[in-house]
N, C-alpha and C positions, 0 to 999 in steps of 0.2 A: 233762437235765430228766426228772423223774419225774411220772407222772400216775396217781393212784389212781382206779379206775373200779369202778362197781357194776354188778351184773347187773341188766339192765332186763327182759329176757324171753328166751325161747328159741323157735327155729323147729324144724322137723323135724330139721335137720342142724346148726344153729348156735346159739351163745349170743351174745346182743347185750349188750355192755357200754357204759355211757354215763358221761360226766362233764360237768357244767355248771360253767363258770368263774364267778368272782365277777361278771364283766361280762355273764354270760348266754350266753356262747358254748357251743355244744353240740358235743361230740366223741363219735362213735359208732364202735365197733369190733366187727366180727363175727368170731368164731373158730369153726372147725369143732369140734363136740362131740368127735370122735375125738381131735383134737390136744390139747384141754384135758384129756381123761381120760387120754391117754397120758402127759401131763406130770405127772399126779398132782395136778392143781389142782381144788379144790372151788369151782365157780363162784359158789356162794352166799356165799362169803367175799369175793368181788370179786377184782380183779387190780391189779397195779402194772405200768405200762408205762414202760420206760426208753427215752428218745430221745436219740441221740448223732449228731453230725455224722459222715458217712462219712470213712473214711481215704483214699479214692481218688476220682478224678474220672472218671465214666463218660459223658463227652459223646459 
């Protein structure tokens, strides 16, 4: 599953990305500014999050 998220705002130390589904469900993700910058990502362009099932069972 891939989710495209837009920059909503920023705090002192984080960027807040959001996505609203067609059904109105809201997903919010906070990422540390340092991690975003270290990855070479321009937060104003938004992000794409990939979600996959884990390969292992950590019960």
